[in-house]
Steps between C-alpha positions, in 0.01 A plus 500: 500500500151602375334712772792465724510847630126477594555163652781626720285791612201294587676214678606711805130596539415128530749456776402821677115413498581149612715622793230749609226220476712269711583762750130585535400138557759444780535848657164660465271196548336670811397815308127488400584662167760232415278262294397798282866605465600141408224494229639824368857356501383177320338721228816699443733199525295314238507809276880521534545134415287522189670823389842327546393205295351745244845683482684173450273353237659451166197416278218718391224257628662492846537877501140549406379236755690638797422863408131407545564294807614818690151607498408214751669710761504874410132570536488347856784708630302818569218310672754312710675831609157649588391203719841521681467860567149458637625240747812698614284815539249322728224517241471123484131515574461549138697197401201262494486212243238698297721812495812309390294326232387841366855636494615186305228513237664770283848340497332161412315649205825668380686165513214347286510786261873453461491130417190533270639814321542314166119487468410857572822722526361698777800461730774538246443625147841391380810327645788416275865417558711717261850384600660237730870585464682689628221657704144360506255761364126485437193681407229505760178687421263495798130452468207678683467237766856550599429864571180405695714273714760777547233751617382247752850420616571864566171551674587218750860653524348838583295336777829333632665846510198646679499226765871541559496882512205481738680264742808733495279791581307347792779281647732628770856583368664195673287259300494661156811316379314206355270720312780699351640162382152414353496827313860459359426140391181595319670815348783290345261267335283787361788706375660202324162423331452855387857487347402188305163648381618843383885492464616158399200284387725282280803453735649148502413468864183615681621755762177440704644176628809669621290767684264221643787288628676793662159612633453177705825558672343806653170324562689229682642751748148637553441183687650452852388237736759549781347519851630854539339612182166325587511668838566828329219451256263416770608806696449718199156359435407566857653842479282589213189339625484661847222754547710731703710765316867409548803728456842350536788743610879458533700598801494866391118504471529504117223327318612168331168325416115530537242238434239517235202598749722786633565631145128491412411668821754779435352557153142503666636787722618677188868413555655359174871548592655231722625641832870528529516470879273476808513872544407552120205253556367697796542826322318381190210372724478819699479696174201292412332597827624228747549577862764277658549454870841378567623278789845390367596369850289189433524515115131567455299790336133570462395672168161670414351636176219735615221629288372826652195501288330197660720423805600167360859387517731210392733368757816301494736330746867505388756281665872454441672168535873499501711259284824369658800352328817346647589589857152652542584801294205694345500448124148651435143501591152432384219754532155348507183705437194340638165646384282538800222702308301194414532340861387830652208537266407138569510553875282808456261306304485213735419748768221652296333167404557329835188444707674367803628708800868428555481534874190295600444281203134605473360702204619847452287796390523395134392144599228644711356711231516219247334245731234757599408550132495127438280444798252768411276270323133394580591140586732627775214693682489567782840646464674610835794727530675518837745785564773480773733753639779399732508694834818613674727389217705832532541433875643148412731651240618779730549265801621176349632611163370454151613149476256403778245710336537298175478184699176616657351583150598143389333342801184718447484382138538139593243537771253642256565241237442232764165647610375554142611159372350406162216733536674813356823677424723733710685803370733761647388818328717744699778510770279381785162455311352158401196412300302167490278418200242235564264333253143401612556660843220703680494727787470222768790309340717822512415567870593139581831535305595828672430345838723201404777735392484703826500197725799354299685833555451489871622130505821602322554842669872408554559465129335840444713701735185683631384577139142450436265542198183697431246331260197617307299335225255568213287262311363528143184314469347625176658539153386864474678580827812706480805308595683822575234602761539156656880559538432849646260339753756241599761776537264715723431198716871429527570850614210484754652179634832675535352783698321251722833326570648834605212557741533158647884556549428845665253347735734222600778752566277702726 
């Protein structure tokens, strides 16, 4: 009956670890972390088998042999747990062949140090069996390399705890169960190992194997491949990844959950206490300077954070979506905050940088000024600028409405572009003001172009609804000539043409 008590204590561990391994193979095969879990189970199962044989051994040579054989498994257990945790936690991008090789280098060296200890004594300074009956006792003096391996093991274990705690912190409540199981499983193994190291280093049975075997039971339940759990996991991942700030309420408007972006946003606003209810949320935001405009009838709010010092503001759209249970009863709601600040700023920037007039499709004033600067070069001389001002646009707007007025402006822009062709560019620089910039265009060319525009206007008078256009031009012929004066000249000629048009209309009326 030598070692019988130890044998009876270790044999159930063999059965338990075997059952967990078989269950993992047949019930968790779809889980991505299953192969890492099975590797861990095989390490622990092998260790339990060797320790059981060691407990049943009757001769000193067999006892010494199987005592050393345990170190084939023990060093790899921590590495196996760490790889499993990384996979379960979604950090599997680190599980490259190179990374796993690095993780396994230290356990491999420890195994080699164990089996070559007779030559150097670095792993174990002394190991001696002092009694076999009725209880097996021994002396085990650990060497320096053993403590190097222990420090490495606890460094990896600390990383394992950090990963598990981090996932508990950032994961929504409904998906934290698996990480609690991970934490409990790792904690059992670590506590059992600390007990062996500092409380019972010469106990007949290594309590670490008990903690590790019970630990994989918890790690087994950390895996769940049912369709519902996969759906829930996907939902939780989306919930955390959405850019919007999401607050989940129950039927009484009490806060039940918020996603990570919402929590970070609240902290950025100086709010470090999770809101208790929707009312509490609004009160905390208003305390931080928010203005909330409510339209509860449609479940929508607008919120602004103003900065009086520079007239800038942050804006958000808040929308409530109701959650319904059985018989269409309301069980809660989801409040979504959409940050409109960036969108508003982007639209403002687009307006500022845009060079195209939205109504006519020609250049706007910004485009005109940029083109004029680009054209003010010696190789573009003579440079011609034609100014145009629409006549009777106010009459068209007052008589036919602004929609017709806008249509007239579009028709005029189209007409000018057709008349200019590839020779220059057309810009709408004001409400009813147009400018044409033409490269290598002299006075005669300008007069010809203006005549063409006027005749086209007359041919399309129906499209213009009695609107006309006054034209004037200026030409820059020399590099030292002021372009500003050329534009002023074109402007004066345009107003002179407008006065002449009025005189012609008065004579016709008389």
